[in-house]
N, C-alpha and C positions, 0 to 999 in steps of 0.2 A: 729434104730437107723442107721442100716444097708442099709435099705432104703433109706434114705437120703443122703449115703456118695455116694450113685451110683448115686443118680440122679444127687449130685453137681457135680460129675467127668463126666456123661454124658454127662453135658451141657456146658465143660469146654472146653471137648473134641472138642463136635461140633461146638462150637464158635470157634477153632484154624480153623479145615477145612474149615467154611465159610469164615475166613479172608485170609486161603492160596489159595482160589479158587475165589474169588474176587480180591488179587493180581496178580493169575497169569492169570488169563482172560486181566486184564489191563496192563500188560507187554507185553501179547501176541498181544492184537492190536496197542500197540506203538513200537513193532517193524517191521510189515506190513509197506513194502514201496512201493511207485508208487500206494496210495488208490487212486480209482476213475480214472485208468488208461483207461479204457472202454470209461470213458464220457469223458475225458479230451480234450479242444481245444488243441491240439499241432499243431504247424505250420512246414512248411515246412522243410525236412531235409537240415542243413546247415552246413558242415564242413570248418569253416574257415583257410586258410592258414596261417601258421606260421612265423609268421616275425621277419626276422634277429638281436639279440639283440648282444650286447657287450660282445665277449667271447665263442659264438658260435662258433663251430668246423666246416669247411665246408668239403666237397667231393665233388672236380668240376672234372669230367672228357670232355677231348675234342675226340671228334672225328670230321677226314673230310676224302675227296677222298688220300690224300696222308699220309699215314700211320708214314712212318719216319717222318715227317715234324711235325707231331701230337705228336709223343711221348715225345719231350722237353718238350710239356705241363703239362704230365701230370708224371713229376718228385714227389717224397714225400713232403709235403710242413707241416711247422707247424709253432708255434705261430708268429705271426707278417709277415707272408711269408717267412720268411729265408730256403731258400733251405739247405735240410738235405739227406745226401749222407754218406757210407762207415759205417765205424764200429762206427766212434764218432755218427750218427745219430740215432743209433741200441734203447739206453735206451728213447730217447725223444720220440722216433715214437712210443715204446712200452706204452708210458703214455698217449700222445696225440693222438695217432692213425695219419694214414693219410687223412691231409688234411691241409685249411688253415683257422687259427682261427682270429678272427675278433677282431681287437686291440679295446684299448681303445679310436682312432679318431672314431671309426665304420669301418676300411678299411681293405682292403687285400691287399695285394702284388701279384702281376701276373706278371708271364713271361711275358716282351717283351709287357705287358700293365701298368708296375707301379701298384700304389695306387687306390686302385677300390672303393669308398663308398658303402658299402652294407648295413648300418644301416636302418633299420624297408623298409626294401624290402623283395618280398617273395624269394621263391625258383627260380620260373620260369623269375621273372622280370631279377635275376642275371643274369640268363642263356640267358636270351634276350639281355641280356647289353655286355656279353662278346663275345657270337655267332658273334655279329654284329663289334665291334672290331675289332676281331679275321680274320673277312675277308681277311683284309690288309696282313695280311700273309697266311692264308688258303684258301685253294679252298673247298664251300661248307662244312666249320665247321657245330658240331652241340655237342652244350654243355649240359651235366646232372648236375643238382646242387642237393645233398642231404643233411642232418642234420648227422653228424656221433655221437653228445653227447648229444641228447635231453633227460634228466631227471626229475623228478621228485623225491618230499620227501614226505611220507605221513606217518605222526606222531599220537600217542594217541591211542583211543579204536579201534586198528584193531588188528587182530591176530602177524600179521608178517610187524610190522613197520620199514620205512627203507626207501630205494634208490631206484628208479624205474628207469630204461631204455624203452625208446616205440621205434626200430627201424623205426616203421611202417609208422611214421610220425605223427600220431595221438592218440590221449588216452583220452577218456571217465572219468568223475567222478566215473562211475559206474567200467569202466573198473581196472581203478585205485585199488580200493575197491575189487575187483576181486582178483586181482595178489598179496592184503595185503592179502589175507587169508579169507577175508570180517571182517564185524567187529562185536565186542562181543558184550556179553549181555547187558552188561555196556554204550555201545555206544549212544551217543545222535542221534538221524535219522533227526532230524528237526532243526539242527544248525553247517551244517560243515563248517569250515570253509577254506578258498583258501583264499592264498598271493600270489600276483601276480606284477611281474615288468614292467611297462609300459611308455615309455619313459625316464628311468631313475629313476620314481618316485613309491613307492610299493602301490599298492591298492590291498583292499579285498572286499569278495564276499562272501554270505554265500547261501548255499542251505539247503531244505529240502529235504529230499528223499522220505519222508509220502507221499508227494504231485505231482504228474505226472505233473505240472507245470512248475519242476526245469528243462524238456527238451528246457525247452526256454531259460535259463539260458545263457548269453554269459559266465559264468564259467564253463557250460556242457562236454565244450569240456574245455581240459587243454594244458597249453603252456612249451614249458621246464623252469627249473627252480622255477614252482609253488611249495609250501609250502601246503599240505591240512593237515590238523589239525582236527582230529574227538574230541572231547568230548566227558567225560564222566557223565554220568544222577548223577542226587541228590542219585539215589538208592543202587550207588554204595559207599557199607559198606567200611569205616572203619577198623583199626584193634580193635578198639573198639566195633564197631559195630559187626565184627565177632563173636565176644567173647561172645557180647550178643545174636547174633543170634545162635548162637551154645547154649549157656544156656537155650532161649527158647527152642529149637529142643530135649534138653534131658526132660527141664520138663517138653514136652506136651509127649514126648514116656512115663515117669515117670507115666503119671495122665491117660494114655491109660493103662499101666500095673494095677496100681491100678481101674480102672475099672471093667477091666478084673476080677481079685483077687475077688472085693465086688461081682460080679455077680454069681461068684462060691459059695462064701458062703452062699451068698442068697438064693439059691437054694438047 
């Protein structure tokens, strides 16, 4: 009788171990990203220029051979191009920062030049446009344009979901995941969703981090205001499933203890 109980307990324990090992190995394989990167056909690295959109805040600095004449073009500017100065502008500047905000018409208002259409242009195109117009007022003008409010939002199965700012003007999906603290153990690596606004319309793309082919995706480099959502996999336990898993763990421990006791008695 004791021998049969011992054999049954041993079989149950072995079954639990086999199931746990098999699941662990499968989960480990699914968590590996960039599989096959050594043999993947990855094209030349192309970093797209960010396109100016409505609501963007641009920092525009003007330089020329005449410093005094240039200072008037480097005044703080906020929403719609209204000049802000003195105490009245302190709160606005602390929120929006120094720059020219692109209005709903895709324009900024620049001193002496009036409204300028910037929607859909790159930083360089705007800089060249302003530089050319300033030749009427300045000697050898030079213009530097930067984004000051580029940000993305990452939600879902990451350790630190939230908003990320990227002042260096470029950020990849891998950078975004790293800045969010990496993916959780329950994150789907094969179906990461990116929501993007293009020409006033929302478009979506999906990336499979397990395949190195995503390097060639137009969504590999993110754009300002992109929304990244990392879906949970089907293995993420609900509240009831967590209780069930805890009960199974307890039962497995009891079976192991029973097997040990039976072994000692049998001796």
